[in-house]
C-alpha positions in Angstrom: 71.4 137.2 113.3 67.6 137.1 113.4 66.7 133.6 114.5 63.0 134.2 114.2 63.4 135.2 110.6 65.4 132.1 109.8 62.8 129.9 111.5 59.9 131.4 109.5 61.7 131.7 106.1 62.3 127.9 105.7 60.6 126.1 108.6 61.1 122.5 107.4 64.8 123.1 106.8 65.1 125.0 110.1 63.6 122.1 112.0 66.1 119.6 110.5 69.1 121.8 111.1 67.9 122.5 114.6 68.2 118.8 115.4 71.9 118.9 114.7 72.3 122.0 116.9 70.4 120.7 119.9 72.0 117.2 119.8 75.4 119.0 119.8 74.5 121.1 122.7 73.2 118.2 124.7 76.1 115.9 123.9 78.7 118.5 124.8 76.9 119.4 128.0 76.6 115.8 129.1 80.3 115.2 128.4 81.2 118.6 129.9 83.7 118.7 127.1 83.8 119.3 123.3 83.3 121.9 120.7 79.8 123.2 120.2 80.1 126.2 117.9 81.1 124.8 114.5 78.3 122.2 114.3 75.8 124.9 115.3 77.2 127.3 112.6 77.4 124.7 109.8 74.2 122.8 110.5 72.4 124.6 107.6 75.1 123.7 105.1 75.2 120.1 106.3 71.4 119.8 106.1 71.2 121.0 102.5 74.1 118.8 101.5 72.7 115.6 103.0 69.1 116.3 101.9 69.6 117.4 98.3 73.1 116.3 97.1 75.0 113.7 99.0 74.8 110.2 97.5 75.0 107.8 100.4 73.3 104.7 101.9 73.6 104.4 105.7 72.8 100.7 105.4 75.9 100.2 103.2 78.5 102.7 104.5 81.3 101.1 102.4 79.4 101.3 99.1 82.3 102.1 96.7 80.4 104.7 94.7 79.1 106.7 97.6 80.0 110.4 97.9 82.6 111.0 100.6 81.9 113.5 103.4 85.0 114.7 105.2 84.8 116.9 108.3 88.3 118.5 108.2 87.4 120.7 111.1 87.3 117.6 113.2 86.7 119.4 116.5 83.2 119.8 115.2 82.7 116.1 115.4 79.1 116.3 116.8 78.1 117.6 113.4 79.1 114.3 111.8 77.8 112.2 114.7 74.4 113.9 114.6 74.1 113.4 110.9 75.0 109.8 111.2 72.4 109.2 114.0 69.7 111.2 112.2 70.1 109.4 108.9 70.2 105.9 110.3 73.8 104.6 110.5 73.6 101.4 112.5 76.9 102.3 114.2 75.5 105.5 115.6 72.4 104.9 117.7 71.3 107.6 120.2 73.2 105.9 123.0 76.5 106.8 121.2 75.5 110.4 121.1 74.7 110.3 124.8 78.2 108.8 125.4 80.0 111.4 123.5 83.7 111.5 124.4 83.4 108.7 126.9 85.4 105.5 127.3 84.5 102.9 124.7 82.2 105.1 122.7 82.5 105.4 119.0 81.9 109.1 119.4 85.4 110.1 120.2 86.4 113.7 120.7 87.5 114.0 117.1 86.2 111.6 114.4 88.4 108.5 114.2 88.4 106.2 111.2 87.4 102.7 112.1 85.3 103.6 115.2 82.1 103.8 113.2 81.3 103.0 109.6 80.6 106.4 108.0 83.6 108.1 109.4 85.8 108.4 106.3 89.0 109.6 107.9 90.5 110.6 111.2 90.4 114.4 111.6 91.3 116.8 114.4 94.9 117.8 113.4 93.8 120.7 111.3 94.5 120.7 107.6 94.7 116.9 107.4 91.1 116.4 106.3 91.3 118.8 103.4 94.7 117.4 102.4 93.2 113.8 102.6 90.4 114.9 100.4 92.8 115.5 97.5 93.8 111.9 97.7 90.1 110.8 97.8 89.5 112.9 94.7 92.5 111.6 92.8 91.5 108.0 93.5 88.0 108.7 92.3 89.4 110.3 89.1 91.6 107.3 88.3 88.9 104.8 89.0 86.3 106.7 87.0 88.7 106.6 84.0 89.5 103.0 84.6 86.1 101.5 85.4 83.8 104.0 83.7 81.2 106.4 85.1 78.6 103.7 85.5 80.8 102.1 88.2 82.7 105.1 89.7 81.2 108.6 89.6 81.0 110.4 92.9 82.1 113.6 94.7 84.2 114.3 97.8 82.7 117.0 100.0 84.8 118.7 102.7 84.0 121.0 105.6 87.0 123.1 106.6 87.5 125.9 109.0 89.9 128.8 109.4 92.3 126.6 111.3 92.4 124.1 108.4 93.2 126.9 106.0 95.9 128.4 108.2 97.8 125.1 108.4 100.6 125.0 105.8 99.5 121.6 104.5 96.3 123.1 103.1 98.3 125.2 100.6 100.1 122.1 99.4 96.7 120.4 99.0 94.8 123.1 97.3 97.6 123.9 94.9 97.9 120.2 93.8 94.1 119.9 93.5 93.8 123.1 91.4 96.6 122.0 89.1 95.0 118.6 88.7 91.5 120.0 88.0 89.9 117.7 90.5 86.3 118.7 89.5 84.6 116.3 91.9 86.2 117.9 95.0 84.0 120.5 96.8 85.2 122.3 99.9 82.9 124.3 102.2 84.8 127.0 104.2 83.2 127.7 107.5 83.9 131.5 107.4 82.9 132.5 110.9 85.9 134.8 111.7 86.5 133.1 115.0 89.5 131.2 116.4 90.2 130.1 120.0 92.4 133.1 120.6 90.0 135.7 119.2 88.8 137.0 115.8 90.8 135.6 112.8 92.4 139.0 112.1 94.6 138.9 115.2 96.6 136.3 113.3 95.6 136.2 109.7 94.4 138.6 107.0 94.6 136.2 104.0 91.9 136.7 101.4 91.0 133.0 101.3 88.7 133.1 98.2 91.4 134.9 96.2 94.0 132.3 97.5 91.8 129.5 96.2 91.2 131.3 92.9 95.0 131.8 92.5 95.4 128.0 92.9 93.0 127.3 90.1 89.7 126.7 92.0 86.1 127.7 91.3 85.1 130.0 94.2 81.7 131.2 95.4 80.8 133.2 98.5 77.4 132.7 100.1 75.3 133.2 103.2 75.9 129.9 105.0 72.5 130.0 106.7 70.4 130.5 103.5 69.4 127.0 102.3 68.5 128.2 98.8 71.9 129.9 98.3 73.6 126.8 99.7 71.7 124.5 97.3 72.5 126.8 94.3 76.2 127.0 95.2 76.5 123.2 95.4 74.8 122.7 92.1 77.1 125.3 90.4 80.1 123.6 92.0 79.1 120.2 90.7 78.9 121.7 87.2 82.3 123.4 87.1 85.3 121.6 85.7 87.6 122.8 88.5 87.6 121.9 92.2 85.3 124.2 94.1 85.5 126.2 97.3 82.3 127.6 98.7 82.9 130.3 101.3 80.0 130.0 103.7 79.6 133.1 105.9 78.3 131.7 109.2 77.8 132.6 112.8 79.6 130.3 115.2 77.3 128.9 117.9 74.3 130.4 116.1 71.5 131.4 118.4 73.5 130.9 121.7 74.6 133.6 124.1 78.2 132.8 122.9 77.4 133.4 119.3 80.2 135.1 117.3 82.6 134.9 120.2 85.7 132.8 120.9 83.8 131.2 123.8 81.4 129.8 121.1 84.1 127.7 119.7 84.4 125.5 122.7 82.2 123.7 125.2 78.9 125.5 125.8 77.7 123.8 129.0 75.8 126.5 130.9 72.3 125.1 131.5 70.5 128.4 131.4 72.1 129.4 128.2 71.4 126.0 126.6 67.8 126.3 127.6 67.6 129.8 126.1 69.1 128.6 122.8 66.6 125.8 122.5 63.7 128.2 123.2 65.0 130.5 120.5 65.2 127.6 118.1 61.7 126.5 118.9 63.1 123.0 119.7 61.9 120.3 122.2 63.4 121.0 125.6 64.2 117.5 126.7 67.7 116.2 126.7 68.6 114.6 123.4 65.0 115.1 122.2 64.4 115.8 118.5 61.0 116.8 117.1 59.2 113.8 115.6 58.7 115.5 112.2 62.4 116.2 112.0 63.3 112.6 112.9 60.9 111.4 110.2 62.3 113.7 107.6 65.9 112.8 108.4 65.1 109.1 108.3 63.6 109.6 104.8 66.8 111.4 103.7 68.8 108.4 104.9 66.6 105.9 103.2 66.7 107.7 99.9 70.1 106.3 99.0 69.0 102.7 98.9 67.6 103.2 95.4 70.8 104.7 94.0 72.8 101.9 95.7 70.6 99.2 94.2 70.9 100.8 90.7 74.7 100.8 91.1 74.7 97.1 92.0 72.6 96.3 88.9 75.3 98.1 86.8 78.1 96.4 88.7 76.5 92.9 88.2 76.4 93.6 84.4 80.3 93.5 84.4 82.0 90.3 83.4 82.8 87.9 86.2 86.5 88.6 85.9 86.0 92.4 86.2 83.8 91.9 89.2 86.3 89.7 90.9 89.2 92.2 90.2 87.1 95.1 91.5 86.2 93.2 94.7 89.9 92.2 95.2 91.3 95.7 95.0 88.5 97.1 97.3 89.2 94.3 99.8 92.9 95.4 99.8 94.0 92.0 98.8 97.1 91.4 96.7 96.8 89.3 93.6 97.7 85.6 94.0 100.7 85.9 91.7 102.4 88.6 93.8 104.2 86.0 96.0 105.5 84.0 93.0 106.6 87.2 91.3 108.6 88.3 94.3 110.1 84.8 94.6 111.2 84.8 91.0 112.9 88.2 91.4 114.6 87.1 94.6 116.0 84.0 92.9 117.3 86.1 90.0 119.0 88.5 92.4 120.5 85.8 94.6 122.1 84.2 91.5 123.3 87.4 89.8 124.3 89.2 93.1 124.3 92.7 91.7 125.7 95.7 93.6 123.0 98.4 93.6 121.6 101.0 95.9 118.4 99.8 97.6 116.6 102.8 96.0 117.4 101.0 92.7 116.4 97.7 94.3 113.0 99.2 95.1 112.6 100.3 91.5 113.5 96.8 90.3 110.9 95.4 92.6 108.2 97.9 91.5 109.0 97.0 87.8 107.6 93.5 88.5 104.9 94.6 90.9 103.2 97.5 89.2 102.1 95.6 86.0 100.3 93.0 88.1 98.8 95.4 90.7 97.0 98.1 88.7 95.7 99.6 91.9 99.1 101.0 92.8 99.4 104.7 92.6 102.9 106.0 92.9 104.6 109.4 93.1 107.4 111.5 94.5 107.8 115.0 96.0 109.9 116.3 93.1 112.5 113.6 93.5 111.4 110.9 91.0 114.9 110.3 89.6 116.3 110.1 93.1 113.6 108.0 94.7 113.3 105.6 91.7 109.5 105.5 92.2 108.4 105.5 88.6 108.1 102.5 86.4 107.5 102.6 82.6 104.0 101.0 82.7 102.3 103.5 85.0 101.6 106.6 82.9 101.3 110.1 84.4 98.2 111.2 86.3 97.2 114.5 84.8 94.0 116.3 83.7 94.6 114.9 80.2 95.6 111.4 81.3 93.3 110.3 84.1 94.3 106.6 83.8 97.8 107.5 84.7 99.0 106.1 88.0 102.1 108.2 88.7 101.8 111.6 90.4 104.3 114.4 90.3 103.5 116.0 93.7 106.0 118.8 93.4 107.9 119.9 96.6 105.0 119.0 98.8 106.0 116.2 101.2 103.3 116.8 103.7 100.6 117.2 101.1 101.8 114.0 99.3 101.6 111.9 102.5 98.2 113.2 103.4 96.9 112.6 99.8 98.2 109.1 99.9 96.3 108.5 103.1 93.2 109.7 101.3 93.7 107.3 98.4 94.1 104.4 100.8 91.0 105.5 102.7 89.0 105.9 99.5 89.5 102.2 98.7 90.7 100.4 95.6 94.1 102.0 95.7 97.6 101.1 97.0 99.4 104.4 97.4 103.2 104.9 97.7 105.3 108.0 97.4 108.9 109.0 97.8 111.1 111.7 99.2 114.4 111.9 101.1 114.4 110.2 104.5 115.2 113.4 106.4 112.0 115.0 105.0 109.9 112.6 107.0 110.1 115.6 109.2 107.8 117.5 106.8 105.5 114.5 106.2 105.4 113.5 109.9 101.8 114.7 110.6 100.3 112.6 107.9 102.6 109.7 108.6 101.4 109.6 112.2 97.8 109.5 111.1 98.6 106.6 108.7 99.6 104.6 111.8 96.8 105.9 114.0 94.1 105.1 111.4 95.7 101.8 110.4 95.9 102.4 106.7 98.6 100.6 104.6 100.2 103.7 103.0 103.8 103.0 101.9 106.5 105.6 102.3 109.6 105.2 100.0 112.3 107.2 101.9 115.6 107.2 100.1 119.0 108.7 101.0 118.6 107.1 104.4 121.9 107.9 106.2 125.2 109.7 106.0 125.8 107.4 103.0 124.1 110.0 100.8 127.4 111.9 101.1 128.1 115.4 99.9 124.7 117.0 100.5 125.7 117.1 104.1 124.0 117.1 107.5 120.9 119.0 106.4 120.0 116.0 104.2 121.5 113.2 106.3 119.0 111.6 108.6 120.4 110.4 111.9 117.5 110.5 114.3 114.7 109.7 111.9 114.8 105.9 112.2 114.4 106.3 116.0 111.5 108.7 115.5 109.7 106.4 113.1 110.4 103.3 115.2 108.9 105.1 118.2 105.6 105.4 116.3 103.0 102.7 117.2 101.7 100.6 114.4 104.3 101.5 111.8 106.6 99.0 110.1 110.0 100.5 109.4 112.0 98.5 106.9 115.7 99.1 106.3 116.7 96.4 103.8 120.3 95.3 103.3 120.0 94.5 99.6 117.6 93.8 96.7 116.4 90.6 98.1 115.4 92.1 101.4 113.9 95.1 99.6 111.7 92.8 97.5 110.6 91.0 100.6 109.8 94.3 102.4 107.7 95.4 99.4 105.7 92.2 99.5 104.9 92.8 103.2 104.0 96.4 102.6 101.6 95.4 99.7 99.9 92.7 101.7 99.5 94.7 104.9 95.9 95.6 105.7 96.2 97.9 108.7 99.8 99.0 109.1 101.7 101.6 107.1 105.2 100.9 105.9 108.4 103.0 105.6 111.1 101.7 103.3 114.4 103.4 104.3 116.6 103.0 101.2 120.2 103.9 100.3 121.7 106.2 97.8 125.0 104.3 97.7 125.4 100.9 96.1 125.4 97.8 98.3 126.5 94.2 97.7 123.9 91.4 97.6 124.2 89.7 101.0 121.4 87.2 100.4 123.2 85.0 97.9 121.5 81.8 98.9 117.9 81.8 97.6 115.1 81.1 100.0 111.5 80.9 99.0 110.6 82.1 102.5 110.2 85.8 103.2 112.9 86.3 105.8 112.1 89.9 106.4 108.7 88.9 107.6 110.4 87.6 110.7 111.9 91.0 111.4 115.4 89.7 112.0 117.2 86.5 111.2 120.6 84.9 111.2 122.3 85.9 108.0 125.7 84.2 108.7 126.4 82.0 111.8 129.6 81.6 113.7 132.2 79.1 112.7 133.5 77.5 115.9 132.5 78.8 119.3 130.1 81.7 119.1 131.7 84.6 121.0 130.0 87.6 119.3 126.8 88.6 117.6 126.7 91.5 115.2 123.3 93.2 114.7 122.9 95.5 111.7 120.3 97.0 109.3 120.5 98.2 105.8 123.8 99.4 104.4 125.6 98.3 107.6 124.8 94.6 107.1 127.6 94.3 104.6 129.9 96.1 107.0 128.9 93.5 109.6 129.7 90.7 107.2 133.1 92.2 106.5 133.7 92.5 110.3 132.7 88.9 110.7 135.4 87.9 108.2 138.0 89.8 110.2 136.9 88.3 113.5 136.7 84.8 112.2 140.2 85.1 110.8 141.3 85.7 114.4 139.3 82.7 115.7 136.5 84.7 117.1 133.3 83.0 116.2 130.8 85.6 115.0 127.2 85.5 114.0 125.6 88.3 111.9 122.0 89.1 112.4 120.2 91.2 109.8 117.4 93.2 111.5 115.4 94.8 108.6 112.2 95.4 110.7 112.3 95.7 114.5 108.6 95.8 114.7 108.1 92.5 113.0 110.9 90.9 115.1 109.1 92.1 118.3 106.0 90.2 117.2 107.8 86.9 116.9 107.5 84.2 119.5 110.1 84.5 122.3 111.4 81.0 121.3 112.4 82.4 117.9 113.9 85.6 119.3 115.9 83.5 121.7 117.3 81.4 118.8 118.3 84.5 116.9 119.7 86.4 120.0 120.8 83.8 122.6 122.4 84.9 125.8 126.1 84.8 126.3 128.0 86.3 123.4 129.1 89.9 123.1 126.7 92.0 121.1 127.6 95.0 118.8 125.0 96.9 116.8 125.9 98.7 113.6 123.7 101.4 112.1 124.5 104.8 110.6 122.0 106.5 112.9 121.8 107.4 116.5 121.8 104.7 119.2 118.4 105.5 120.6 116.3 102.3 120.7 119.2 99.8 120.1 119.6 99.1 123.8 116.4 96.9 123.6 118.4 94.5 121.5 121.9 95.0 123.0 121.2 94.3 126.6 117.5 93.4 126.6 116.6 90.0 125.2 119.1 88.1 127.3 122.0 90.6 126.5 124.2 92.4 129.1 125.1 96.0 129.3 128.8 95.4 129.9 129.0 93.0 126.9 127.4 95.3 124.4 128.5 98.1 122.1 127.3 100.4 119.3 128.9 101.5 116.1 127.0 104.4 114.6 126.2 108.1 114.9 126.3 110.2 118.0 125.6 113.6 116.4 124.9 115.1 113.0 126.8 114.2 109.8 129.0 116.3 107.5 129.5 117.1 103.9 132.0 114.7 102.2 132.0 111.6 100.1 130.2 108.6 101.7 133.3 106.5 102.1 135.2 109.3 103.9 132.2 109.9 106.2 132.0 106.2 107.2 135.7 106.2 108.0 135.6 109.5 109.9 132.6 108.5 112.0 134.0 105.1 112.8 131.4 103.0 111.0 133.7 100.4 109.4 134.4 96.7 109.6 137.7 97.5 111.3 136.0 99.7 114.0 133.4 97.0 114.5 136.0 94.2 115.0 137.9 96.4 117.4 134.8 97.1 119.4 134.0 93.3 119.6 137.5 92.5 120.8 137.4 95.2 123.5 134.3 93.6 124.9 135.5 90.0 125.0 136.9 89.3 128.4 
């Protein structure tokens, strides 16, 4: 690549792109850690995008109608940080660039949502950014149809590398985007033919442009260092009715001794080579120094968006007061005031009628009263709508012909669904939920972990939550999944016992601001155990006394979900023998852990025998059995110790010893 020719062909553009490259080199060198090559290779694309196309205002990073820029190749984080500094984001002064990858800095090794305004999503696990972008684009489509183009009309731009496209979740994402004709989604592929291990062809010979074409995308291939070609390609992409992929042929670590090599992917810290690269660029030689003209031009690019932002505010202020208030509410992530009263009314109805239904049906019953009053909900299922019970009649289907629809048929794409839901939540103005079978949290796990890491309130409706699903057998019966999810920081895992607890769990999920929720729901019918109506949301306490001992309290039964009714039956057996037994329902361990110790002590006092009942593995239960004032020798567990089997649910519970009789026997064996 002839650097001199690039410098002379478009000198103003070169100067601006050079600022990204040198800031990257200096930051990585100062940290002695990082990834230099991608920002150096994609600096030209980024410069054209930000200068000529991106609608943004650094002084208002949360402006709802801004274009979204997602760096899916998150290891190239210095590209994003450099752009934010150069265009004037208040959260990204030069000091943050100098502190790249250091303790307390906003400039983490990979972009992290919440560290600095202007970072749209957490990227680094490859494929997640491009999969998130589908959710961003879906939210934009729905809101444009709902609010009109004067209020919502923006694009989502993504930079993805070879690694993003190798990850399987990318195929789930691009197939969904192509089918949905998400015309405001534009992906730049950094086609540099380099991975950490070597050239791409040692691991992959996929024709990526043909792959995107086969998925219904508009595809262009350009020289990623030619600003005129980049500009023309973006313009063409914006005018096409399909999502667009622009294959940008680039040189990793452009202008450095490591150009076009695997070494160029990582940290370029050799001082002599850094100096030589700056000389080739014609750049200032000082550390973190940017040419004055470049700084001025970048500042002008950043300031340009203020006009578009003001014009949007003028249009927004022309809306009625009610519409403005509703828009602000949903973008603040606040539930409508009547949600609480709606949930209370449903609870009262259920407590009085005491139906016996599966909690997956309980979830549907709850959504039937929630979705009409929360138009920001966007639901869906990974080809299991009839099993997950996630569709309510008021929603309508999201489709290229029905953009106001709020229900998405994701197909068999659990991971893509979960990542897209994160994108919707991050876009703003949307409450996303989606369903699959509980055991397929394995497939969605990467995106679910990022929900928790980013602190976005995505809701996962996971049905068929135990061996209680029956004949489908051990491949579909989750036994370790509750433990896996409970081990995840900042994730509320709800396993409700009946419709009342399910409604309370939904209320918490839909009022959460920074914590994702998992609802683990049954296939089999369960009796209503909350027959005494309480206005208070008991699930919000995490655990509570459902039924207390009559006479001297000798045992405490702890249970979740479908096993709470088993605990109640066991209590009847024990009480009949004069053994005073308390039943504690524990629908959400995480919320119980957050309660004051005085409350936890009232629920789980020291002294009595404790037996936990859950149709999953024991892992995690010891915290409640012989922590919290319990004793090892006075505790027991009724549940799974291996995988399940294929048989009707009732037979499975009997064969695996998860019955009221087994529970009562365990309690009696522990009472001295």
